[in-house]
C-alpha positions as CSV (number, residue, x, y, z in Angstrom):
1,M,157.4,149.6,-105.0
2,S,154.7,150.7,-107.2
3,A,150.6,151.4,-106.9
4,L,149.9,148.3,-109.2
5,L,152.7,145.7,-107.5
6,T,151.4,146.9,-103.9
7,S,148.0,146.3,-105.1
8,L,148.6,142.7,-106.2
9,L,150.5,141.8,-103.5
10,L,147.3,142.9,-101.1
11,S,145.2,140.9,-103.3
12,S,146.8,137.8,-103.2
13,L,147.5,138.0,-99.5
14,R,143.8,138.9,-98.9
15,L,143.0,135.8,-100.8
16,L,145.4,133.2,-99.5
17,S,144.1,134.7,-96.0
18,L,141.1,132.6,-96.7
19,I,143.2,129.3,-97.3
20,P,142.4,128.3,-93.6
21,L,138.3,128.7,-94.4
22,L,138.8,125.8,-96.9
23,L,140.7,123.8,-95.3
24,I,138.1,123.9,-92.3
25,T,135.3,122.7,-95.4
26,R,137.2,120.1,-96.6
27,T,137.7,121.7,-99.6
28,T,140.3,119.6,-101.6
29,H,140.1,121.0,-105.3
30,M,138.8,124.6,-106.3
31,N,136.8,125.2,-109.1
32,T,135.6,128.9,-111.0
33,E,133.0,129.4,-108.9
34,T,134.5,128.9,-105.2
35,L,137.3,131.2,-106.6
36,R,134.8,133.8,-107.3
37,G,132.7,133.4,-104.3
38,L,136.2,133.7,-101.9
39,A,137.3,136.8,-104.0
40,H,134.1,138.0,-103.6
41,L,134.0,137.5,-99.7
42,A,137.8,138.7,-99.8
43,R,136.7,141.9,-101.4
44,L,139.0,141.4,-104.6
45,E,138.6,141.9,-108.1
46,F,140.8,140.9,-110.8
47,D,140.4,140.1,-114.5
48,P,139.5,136.6,-116.1
49,A,142.8,136.5,-117.5
50,R,144.4,136.1,-114.1
51,E,141.6,133.9,-113.0
52,E,143.1,130.9,-114.0
53,Q,146.3,131.4,-113.2
54,M,145.1,132.1,-109.4
55,L,142.9,128.5,-109.8
56,K,146.0,127.0,-110.1
57,D,148.1,128.4,-107.5
58,L,145.3,127.8,-105.1
59,N,144.7,124.3,-106.0
60,G,148.6,124.0,-105.9
61,I,148.6,125.0,-102.3
62,L,145.4,122.7,-101.5
63,D,147.4,119.5,-103.1
64,W,150.1,120.3,-100.5
65,V,148.2,121.0,-97.7
66,D,146.7,117.6,-98.7
67,Q,150.0,115.8,-99.0
68,L,150.9,116.9,-95.4
69,S,147.5,115.7,-94.2
70,Q,148.8,112.6,-95.3
71,V,151.7,112.2,-93.4
72,D,151.5,110.0,-90.0
73,T,151.8,111.8,-86.7
74,T,151.2,109.2,-84.5
75,G,152.8,109.8,-81.5
76,V,154.2,113.1,-81.9
77,E,153.2,116.0,-79.6
78,P,151.7,118.9,-80.7
79,L,153.8,122.3,-80.6
80,V,152.8,125.1,-78.3
81,H,156.5,126.6,-79.0
82,L,158.9,125.7,-82.1
83,S,161.7,126.3,-79.0
84,H,162.0,125.0,-75.4
85,E,164.1,128.2,-75.1
86,I,162.7,130.4,-72.4
87,N,162.3,133.8,-72.8
88,V,164.1,135.7,-69.9
89,M,163.1,139.4,-69.9
90,R,164.5,142.6,-67.8
91,D,162.8,143.9,-65.3
92,D,160.4,147.3,-66.8
93,E,162.2,150.4,-65.2
94,A,161.5,153.9,-66.6
95,R,164.4,155.7,-66.7
96,N,165.9,158.6,-69.1
97,T,169.2,157.3,-71.2
98,V,168.8,160.7,-73.2
99,S,168.4,164.0,-72.3
100,H,165.5,166.3,-73.4
101,Q,168.0,168.7,-75.0
102,E,169.9,165.5,-76.6
103,G,166.6,164.1,-78.1
104,L,166.0,167.1,-79.6
105,R,169.6,168.5,-81.6
106,N,169.1,166.0,-84.0
107,A,165.6,167.0,-84.9
108,P,164.9,168.3,-88.5
109,R,162.4,171.0,-87.0
110,K,161.6,172.0,-83.3
111,D,159.5,174.0,-81.9
112,S,161.5,175.0,-78.3
113,D,160.8,172.0,-76.7
114,Y,158.7,169.7,-78.9
115,F,159.0,167.9,-82.3
116,R,157.6,169.5,-84.7
117,V,155.8,167.2,-87.6
118,P,153.8,167.3,-90.5
119,K,150.1,167.6,-90.1
120,V,148.6,164.6,-90.5
121,L,145.1,164.6,-89.7
122,D,142.8,167.8,-90.7
């Protein structure tokens, strides 16, 4: 994934993460000033050419959420979980399934009893 695409994706995700704030404040329509304020809070910078498209997209999301809030949910119990299935877990027992030597056998680099990995910190 290119650095530009990654940056754009992260910027969009950061801005979308502020949608709950808009919903709490009952904002139903965003203007350019609100968008710039949210971008500042999310530490985002984007060029004015993309500003109009972002504004259109966010207003579309808010319109969709507004449609959802108009659905009659009287008598519908809130969901805590999406399924009534119960997660059955096994007991956590420590055991060696791979011996030390077997684990090291396929290591690209090893030093007697240890894996050798590239240095991460200076």
